[in-house]
Biopython code that builds the backbone (N, CA, C, O; Angstrom):
import numpy as np
from Bio.PDB.StructureBuilder import StructureBuilder

atoms = [
    (1, "HIS", "N", (40.628, 40.057, 25.118)),
    (1, "HIS", "CA", (40.180, 40.613, 26.984)),
    (1, "HIS", "C", (40.769, 38.769, 26.978)),
    (1, "HIS", "O", (41.736, 38.457, 27.671)),
    (2, "LEU", "N", (40.087, 37.801, 26.182)),
    (2, "LEU", "CA", (40.072, 36.626, 25.898)),
    (2, "LEU", "C", (40.715, 35.681, 25.477)),
    (2, "LEU", "O", (40.958, 35.749, 24.272)),
    (3, "LEU", "N", (41.020, 34.982, 25.899)),
    (3, "LEU", "CA", (41.931, 33.838, 25.397)),
    (3, "LEU", "C", (40.877, 32.345, 24.347)),
    (3, "LEU", "O", (40.229, 31.605, 25.087)),
    (4, "VAL", "N", (40.837, 32.201, 23.641)),
    (4, "VAL", "CA", (40.685, 31.040, 23.040)),
    (4, "VAL", "C", (42.133, 29.402, 22.997)),
    (4, "VAL", "O", (42.956, 29.192, 22.106)),
    (5, "TYR", "N", (41.953, 28.741, 24.042)),
    (5, "TYR", "CA", (43.029, 27.376, 23.184)),
    (5, "TYR", "C", (41.878, 26.561, 22.303)),
    (5, "TYR", "O", (40.911, 25.896, 22.672)),
    (6, "VAL", "N", (42.368, 26.878, 21.035)),
    (6, "VAL", "CA", (41.617, 25.263, 20.162)),
    (6, "VAL", "C", (42.143, 24.179, 19.926)),
    (6, "VAL", "O", (42.264, 23.875, 18.739)),
    (7, "LEU", "N", (42.517, 23.456, 20.725)),
    (7, "LEU", "CA", (42.930, 21.626, 20.874)),
    (7, "LEU", "C", (41.983, 20.308, 19.686)),
    (7, "LEU", "O", (40.756, 20.261, 19.605)),
    (8, "ASP", "N", (42.899, 19.432, 18.946)),
    (8, "ASP", "CA", (42.769, 18.561, 18.742)),
    (8, "ASP", "C", (41.893, 17.481, 19.056)),
    (8, "ASP", "O", (42.288, 16.318, 18.973)),
    (9, "GLY", "N", (40.202, 17.905, 19.571)),
    (9, "GLY", "CA", (40.311, 16.498, 20.473)),
    (9, "GLY", "C", (40.571, 14.931, 20.230)),
    (9, "GLY", "O", (40.521, 13.926, 20.939)),
    (10, "ALA", "N", (40.922, 15.252, 18.659)),
    (10, "ALA", "CA", (40.506, 13.672, 18.307)),
    (10, "ALA", "C", (41.981, 12.873, 18.882)),
    (10, "ALA", "O", (42.182, 11.673, 19.069)),
    (11, "GLY", "N", (42.793, 13.923, 19.050)),
    (11, "GLY", "CA", (44.032, 13.816, 19.448)),
    (11, "GLY", "C", (44.495, 12.685, 17.309)),
    (11, "GLY", "O", (44.953, 11.591, 16.981)),
    (12, "THR", "N", (44.201, 13.378, 16.911)),
    (12, "THR", "CA", (44.477, 12.569, 15.038)),
    (12, "THR", "C", (46.636, 12.636, 15.261)),
    (12, "THR", "O", (47.048, 13.150, 16.301)),
    (13, "GLU", "N", (47.525, 12.177, 14.387)),
    (13, "GLU", "CA", (48.939, 12.819, 14.226)),
    (13, "GLU", "C", (49.623, 12.195, 15.328)),
    (13, "GLU", "O", (50.853, 12.211, 15.364)),
    (14, "GLU", "N", (48.914, 11.626, 16.266)),
    (14, "GLU", "CA", (49.550, 10.510, 17.676)),
    (14, "GLU", "C", (49.709, 12.424, 18.795)),
    (14, "GLU", "O", (50.775, 12.948, 19.121)),
    (15, "ARG", "N", (48.442, 12.917, 19.058)),
    (15, "ARG", "CA", (48.205, 14.572, 19.947)),
    (15, "ARG", "C", (47.557, 13.374, 20.706)),
    (15, "ARG", "O", (46.951, 12.358, 20.365)),
    (16, "ASP", "N", (48.079, 14.123, 22.276)),
    (16, "ASP", "CA", (46.740, 14.152, 23.095)),
    (16, "ASP", "C", (46.217, 15.813, 23.385)),
    (16, "ASP", "O", (46.847, 16.868, 23.468)),
    (17, "PRO", "N", (45.089, 15.551, 23.467)),
    (17, "PRO", "CA", (44.259, 17.287, 23.704)),
    (17, "PRO", "C", (44.687, 17.824, 25.155)),
    (17, "PRO", "O", (44.805, 19.022, 25.410)),
    (18, "LEU", "N", (44.915, 16.739, 26.114)),
    (18, "LEU", "CA", (45.327, 16.911, 27.212)),
    (18, "LEU", "C", (47.456, 17.458, 27.496)),
    (18, "LEU", "O", (48.249, 18.054, 28.226)),
    (19, "ARG", "N", (47.398, 17.151, 27.024)),
    (19, "ARG", "CA", (49.257, 17.150, 26.266)),
    (19, "ARG", "C", (49.253, 18.642, 26.003)),
    (19, "ARG", "O", (49.408, 19.613, 26.743)),
    (20, "ASP", "N", (49.025, 18.506, 24.695)),
    (20, "ASP", "CA", (48.506, 20.088, 24.414)),
    (20, "ASP", "C", (48.040, 21.092, 25.025)),
    (20, "ASP", "O", (48.524, 22.214, 24.877)),
    (21, "PHE", "N", (47.151, 20.872, 25.710)),
    (21, "PHE", "CA", (46.870, 22.046, 26.331)),
    (21, "PHE", "C", (48.188, 22.576, 27.339)),
    (21, "PHE", "O", (48.536, 23.735, 27.566)),
    (22, "GLU", "N", (48.418, 22.073, 27.538)),
    (22, "GLU", "CA", (49.338, 21.760, 29.134)),
    (22, "GLU", "C", (50.771, 22.905, 28.504)),
    (22, "GLU", "O", (51.016, 23.968, 29.075)),
    (23, "ILE", "N", (51.542, 22.429, 27.312)),
    (23, "ILE", "CA", (52.638, 22.917, 26.451)),
    (23, "ILE", "C", (52.259, 24.150, 25.851)),
    (23, "ILE", "O", (52.956, 25.104, 25.505)),
    (24, "LEU", "N", (50.346, 23.854, 25.754)),
    (24, "LEU", "CA", (49.797, 25.349, 25.419)),
    (24, "LEU", "C", (50.275, 26.846, 26.363)),
    (24, "LEU", "O", (50.648, 27.951, 25.967)),
    (25, "GLN", "N", (50.051, 26.254, 27.848)),
    (25, "GLN", "CA", (49.648, 26.981, 29.890)),
    (25, "GLN", "C", (51.338, 27.147, 29.597)),
    (25, "GLN", "O", (51.809, 27.981, 30.371)),
    (26, "ALA", "N", (52.222, 26.637, 28.796)),
    (26, "ALA", "CA", (54.012, 26.342, 29.673)),
    (26, "ALA", "C", (54.323, 27.143, 28.758)),
    (26, "ALA", "O", (55.267, 27.762, 29.249)),
    (27, "GLU", "N", (54.088, 27.668, 27.411)),
    (27, "GLU", "CA", (54.673, 28.725, 26.774)),
    (27, "GLU", "C", (53.654, 29.989, 26.732)),
    (27, "GLU", "O", (53.827, 30.615, 25.686)),
    (28, "LEU", "N", (52.869, 30.428, 27.372)),
    (28, "LEU", "CA", (52.458, 31.324, 27.304)),
    (28, "LEU", "C", (53.198, 31.726, 28.452)),
    (28, "LEU", "O", (53.855, 32.767, 28.430)),
    (29, "ALA", "N", (53.147, 30.989, 29.457)),
    (29, "ALA", "CA", (53.798, 31.213, 30.863)),
    (29, "ALA", "C", (55.091, 31.710, 30.372)),
    (29, "ALA", "O", (55.377, 32.906, 30.425)),
    (30, "SER", "N", (55.853, 30.841, 29.908)),
    (30, "SER", "CA", (57.201, 31.321, 29.894)),
    (30, "SER", "C", (56.937, 32.872, 28.550)),
    (30, "SER", "O", (57.996, 33.501, 28.538)),
    (31, "TYR", "N", (56.050, 33.426, 27.709)),
    (31, "TYR", "CA", (56.556, 34.500, 27.132)),
    (31, "TYR", "C", (55.774, 35.408, 28.478)),
    (31, "TYR", "O", (56.266, 36.227, 29.255)),
    (32, "ASP", "N", (54.984, 35.106, 28.414)),
    (32, "ASP", "CA", (54.664, 36.287, 28.786)),
    (32, "ASP", "C", (53.480, 35.916, 31.181)),
    (32, "ASP", "O", (52.252, 35.927, 31.262)),
    (33, "PRO", "N", (54.122, 35.759, 32.060)),
    (33, "PRO", "CA", (53.262, 35.008, 32.861)),
    (33, "PRO", "C", (51.752, 35.457, 33.125)),
    (33, "PRO", "O", (50.888, 34.587, 33.235)),
    (34, "LEU", "N", (51.504, 36.499, 33.203)),
    (34, "LEU", "CA", (50.567, 37.456, 32.826)),
    (34, "LEU", "C", (48.856, 37.290, 32.370)),
    (34, "LEU", "O", (47.859, 37.561, 33.039)),
    (35, "LEU", "N", (48.993, 36.604, 30.629)),
    (35, "LEU", "CA", (48.158, 35.645, 30.081)),
    (35, "LEU", "C", (47.678, 34.772, 30.629)),
    (35, "LEU", "O", (46.495, 34.512, 30.408)),
    (36, "LEU", "N", (48.580, 33.870, 31.712)),
    (36, "LEU", "CA", (47.609, 33.269, 32.398)),
    (36, "LEU", "C", (46.663, 33.666, 33.105)),
    (36, "LEU", "O", (45.668, 32.942, 33.140)),
    (37, "THR", "N", (46.665, 34.965, 33.911)),
    (37, "THR", "CA", (45.461, 35.493, 34.680)),
    (37, "THR", "C", (44.253, 35.681, 33.721)),
    (37, "THR", "O", (43.243, 35.998, 34.350)),
    (38, "LYS", "N", (44.033, 35.559, 32.153)),
    (38, "LYS", "CA", (43.016, 36.167, 31.677)),
    (38, "LYS", "C", (42.324, 34.884, 31.174)),
    (38, "LYS", "O", (42.664, 33.798, 30.703)),
    (39, "GLN", "N", (40.973, 35.655, 31.565)),
    (39, "GLN", "CA", (40.146, 34.556, 31.192)),
    (39, "GLN", "C", (39.907, 33.975, 29.878)),
    (39, "GLN", "O", (39.911, 34.814, 28.977)),
    (40, "PHE", "N", (39.671, 32.605, 29.471)),
    (40, "PHE", "CA", (40.418, 31.887, 28.613)),
    (40, "PHE", "C", (38.971, 30.581, 28.553)),
    (40, "PHE", "O", (38.213, 30.363, 29.498)),
    (41, "LEU", "N", (38.941, 30.186, 27.778)),
    (41, "LEU", "CA", (37.706, 28.967, 27.459)),
    (41, "LEU", "C", (38.544, 27.848, 26.075)),
    (41, "LEU", "O", (39.192, 28.347, 25.154)),
    (42, "VAL", "N", (38.351, 26.519, 26.219)),
    (42, "VAL", "CA", (38.504, 26.501, 25.366)),
    (42, "VAL", "C", (37.952, 25.104, 24.586)),
    (42, "VAL", "O", (37.333, 24.073, 24.849)),
    (43, "VAL", "N", (38.573, 25.748, 23.502)),
    (43, "VAL", "CA", (37.824, 24.529, 22.471)),
    (43, "VAL", "C", (38.383, 23.324, 21.991)),
    (43, "VAL", "O", (39.441, 23.372, 21.365)),
    (44, "PHE", "N", (37.537, 21.731, 22.303)),
    (44, "PHE", "CA", (37.679, 21.080, 21.609)),
    (44, "PHE", "C", (37.561, 21.008, 20.207)),
    (44, "PHE", "O", (37.194, 22.128, 19.852)),
    (45, "ASN", "N", (37.678, 20.290, 19.246)),
    (45, "ASN", "CA", (37.847, 19.940, 17.178)),
    (45, "ASN", "C", (37.873, 19.033, 17.325)),
    (45, "ASN", "O", (38.395, 18.217, 18.085)),
    (46, "LYS", "N", (37.144, 19.088, 16.400)),
    (46, "LYS", "CA", (37.187, 16.871, 15.864)),
    (46, "LYS", "C", (35.564, 16.463, 16.525)),
    (46, "LYS", "O", (35.224, 15.308, 16.779)),
    (47, "MET", "N", (35.041, 17.192, 16.646)),
    (47, "MET", "CA", (34.218, 15.757, 17.728)),
    (47, "MET", "C", (33.136, 15.470, 16.732)),
    (47, "MET", "O", (31.922, 15.397, 16.926)),
    (48, "ASP", "N", (33.760, 15.337, 15.730)),
    (48, "ASP", "CA", (33.233, 14.948, 13.861)),
    (48, "ASP", "C", (33.472, 13.012, 14.212)),
    (48, "ASP", "O", (32.740, 12.082, 13.873)),
    (49, "LEU", "N", (34.375, 12.997, 14.755)),
    (49, "LEU", "CA", (35.702, 11.659, 15.322)),
    (49, "LEU", "C", (35.739, 10.566, 16.420)),
    (49, "LEU", "O", (36.553, 10.715, 17.331)),
    (50, "GLU", "N", (35.461, 10.194, 16.418)),
    (50, "GLU", "CA", (35.095, 9.058, 17.144)),
    (50, "GLU", "C", (35.442, 8.840, 18.388)),
    (50, "GLU", "O", (34.643, 8.618, 19.298)),
    (51, "GLU", "N", (37.357, 8.920, 18.553)),
    (51, "GLU", "CA", (38.183, 8.602, 19.152)),
    (51, "GLU", "C", (38.249, 10.632, 20.142)),
    (51, "GLU", "O", (39.268, 10.906, 20.775)),
    (52, "ALA", "N", (37.318, 11.471, 20.079)),
    (52, "ALA", "CA", (37.334, 12.963, 20.178)),
    (52, "ALA", "C", (37.021, 12.687, 21.370)),
    (52, "ALA", "O", (37.613, 13.443, 22.139)),
    (53, "PHE", "N", (36.104, 11.666, 22.095)),
    (53, "PHE", "CA", (34.719, 11.788, 22.904)),
    (53, "PHE", "C", (36.057, 10.300, 23.927)),
    (53, "PHE", "O", (35.959, 10.438, 25.146)),
    (54, "THR", "N", (36.797, 9.458, 23.623)),
    (54, "THR", "CA", (37.229, 9.566, 25.426)),
    (54, "THR", "C", (38.566, 10.877, 25.879)),
    (54, "THR", "O", (38.750, 11.190, 27.056)),
    (55, "TYR", "N", (39.542, 11.629, 24.478)),
    (55, "TYR", "CA", (39.647, 12.605, 25.150)),
    (55, "TYR", "C", (38.927, 13.774, 25.536)),
    (55, "TYR", "O", (39.336, 14.819, 26.040)),
    (56, "LEU", "N", (37.824, 13.423, 25.223)),
    (56, "LEU", "CA", (37.441, 15.476, 25.576)),
    (56, "LEU", "C", (37.004, 13.888, 27.228)),
    (56, "LEU", "O", (38.060, 13.836, 27.857)),
    (57, "LYS", "N", (36.080, 12.971, 27.821)),
    (57, "LYS", "CA", (36.130, 12.734, 29.175)),
    (57, "LYS", "C", (37.219, 13.045, 29.672)),
    (57, "LYS", "O", (37.207, 13.916, 30.542)),
    (58, "ARG", "N", (38.586, 12.388, 29.245)),
    (58, "ARG", "CA", (39.734, 12.531, 30.382)),
    (58, "ARG", "C", (40.272, 13.575, 30.109)),
    (58, "ARG", "O", (41.358, 13.708, 30.673)),
    (59, "PHE", "N", (39.943, 14.468, 29.411)),
    (59, "PHE", "CA", (40.397, 16.163, 29.308)),
    (59, "PHE", "C", (38.635, 16.858, 31.149)),
    (59, "PHE", "O", (38.579, 17.602, 32.128)),
    (60, "GLN", "N", (37.912, 16.063, 30.529)),
    (60, "GLN", "CA", (37.190, 17.017, 31.076)),
    (60, "GLN", "C", (37.171, 15.692, 32.963)),
    (60, "GLN", "O", (36.209, 16.144, 33.583)),
    (61, "GLU", "N", (37.479, 15.095, 33.399)),
    (61, "GLU", "CA", (37.991, 14.739, 34.166)),
    (61, "GLU", "C", (39.741, 15.629, 35.106)),
    (61, "GLU", "O", (39.914, 16.314, 36.114)),
    (62, "HIS", "N", (40.028, 15.446, 34.756)),
    (62, "HIS", "CA", (41.264, 16.129, 34.221)),
    (62, "HIS", "C", (41.114, 17.579, 35.010)),
    (62, "HIS", "O", (41.388, 17.884, 36.170)),
    (63, "PHE", "N", (40.514, 18.423, 33.801)),
    (63, "PHE", "CA", (39.630, 19.896, 34.071)),
    (63, "PHE", "C", (38.509, 20.463, 34.719)),
    (63, "PHE", "O", (38.190, 21.636, 34.522)),
    (64, "PRO", "N", (37.793, 19.594, 35.596)),
    (64, "PRO", "CA", (36.193, 19.521, 35.706)),
    (64, "PRO", "C", (35.976, 21.067, 35.679)),
    (64, "PRO", "O", (34.870, 21.486, 35.337)),
    (65, "HIS", "N", (36.781, 21.773, 35.956)),
    (65, "HIS", "CA", (35.654, 23.067, 35.726)),
    (65, "HIS", "C", (36.658, 24.449, 34.600)),
    (65, "HIS", "O", (36.917, 25.649, 34.505)),
    (66, "LEU", "N", (36.825, 23.386, 34.110)),
    (66, "LEU", "CA", (37.537, 24.901, 32.980)),
    (66, "LEU", "C", (35.715, 24.726, 31.720)),
    (66, "LEU", "O", (35.001, 23.765, 31.432)),
    (67, "PRO", "N", (35.683, 26.148, 31.368)),
    (67, "PRO", "CA", (34.921, 26.289, 30.301)),
    (67, "PRO", "C", (35.348, 26.012, 29.238)),
    (67, "PRO", "O", (36.351, 26.559, 28.781)),
    (68, "LEU", "N", (34.374, 24.690, 28.337)),
    (68, "LEU", "CA", (35.035, 23.650, 27.258)),
    (68, "LEU", "C", (33.823, 23.963, 26.627)),
    (68, "LEU", "O", (32.800, 24.033, 27.310)),
    (69, "PHE", "N", (33.797, 24.151, 25.466)),
    (69, "PHE", "CA", (33.571, 23.617, 24.093)),
    (69, "PHE", "C", (33.060, 22.446, 22.861)),
    (69, "PHE", "O", (33.208, 22.918, 21.733)),
    (70, "PRO", "N", (32.572, 21.224, 22.870)),
    (70, "PRO", "CA", (32.999, 20.979, 21.562)),
    (70, "PRO", "C", (32.712, 21.150, 20.381)),
    (70, "PRO", "O", (31.539, 20.942, 20.071)),
    (71, "VAL", "N", (33.076, 21.313, 19.981)),
    (71, "VAL", "CA", (32.430, 21.403, 18.439)),
    (71, "VAL", "C", (33.021, 20.387, 17.073)),
    (71, "VAL", "O", (34.138, 19.871, 17.113)),
    (72, "SER", "N", (32.242, 20.245, 16.108)),
    (72, "SER", "CA", (33.494, 19.771, 14.810)),
    (72, "SER", "C", (32.963, 21.052, 13.599)),
    (72, "SER", "O", (31.866, 21.355, 13.131)),
    (73, "ALA", "N", (34.274, 21.537, 13.421)),
    (73, "ALA", "CA", (34.628, 22.577, 12.218)),
    (73, "ALA", "C", (34.196, 21.977, 11.057)),
    (73, "ALA", "O", (33.396, 22.490, 10.274)),
    (74, "LEU", "N", (34.756, 20.809, 10.926)),
    (74, "LEU", "CA", (33.503, 19.933, 9.697)),
    (74, "LEU", "C", (32.085, 20.368, 9.456)),
    (74, "LEU", "O", (31.565, 21.029, 8.557)),
    (75, "ARG", "N", (31.670, 19.850, 10.433)),
    (75, "ARG", "CA", (29.804, 19.504, 10.462)),
    (75, "ARG", "C", (29.451, 20.898, 11.117)),
    (75, "ARG", "O", (28.340, 20.846, 11.644)),
    (76, "ARG", "N", (29.917, 21.831, 11.211)),
    (76, "ARG", "CA", (29.888, 23.506, 11.474)),
    (76, "ARG", "C", (29.063, 23.106, 12.094)),
    (76, "ARG", "O", (27.897, 23.222, 11.715)),
    (77, "GLN", "N", (29.662, 21.990, 14.239)),
    (77, "GLN", "CA", (28.866, 22.059, 14.755)),
    (77, "GLN", "C", (28.881, 22.686, 15.676)),
    (77, "GLN", "O", (29.456, 23.692, 15.261)),
    (78, "GLY", "N", (28.586, 22.921, 17.062)),
    (78, "GLY", "CA", (29.034, 23.650, 18.194)),
    (78, "GLY", "C", (29.525, 24.739, 18.145)),
    (78, "GLY", "O", (29.887, 25.300, 19.179)),
]
sb = StructureBuilder()
sb.init_structure("model")
sb.init_model(0)
sb.init_chain("A")
sb.init_seg("    ")
for serial, (resi, resn, name, xyz) in enumerate(atoms, 1):
    if name == "N":
        sb.init_residue(resn, " ", resi, " ")
    sb.init_atom(name, np.array(xyz, "f"), 0.0, 1.0, " ", f" {name:<3s}", serial, name[0])
structure = sb.get_structure()
């Protein structure tokens, strides 16, 4: 009933959370376009790392209306 995108918010391993989100959406669309009509939220993990705040701001600017939840699994916060 609900999709949850869990992204590496700190961009470790030279990843870009914004690009990862776009890739995941494209993969879902190619599998079944109806999946993109489901409600979803985005979990931004690794907020214990300083780099995550830069990526978080950029993601929010690009997608200002998406439900976004910053968390740190390491610290069990969020």
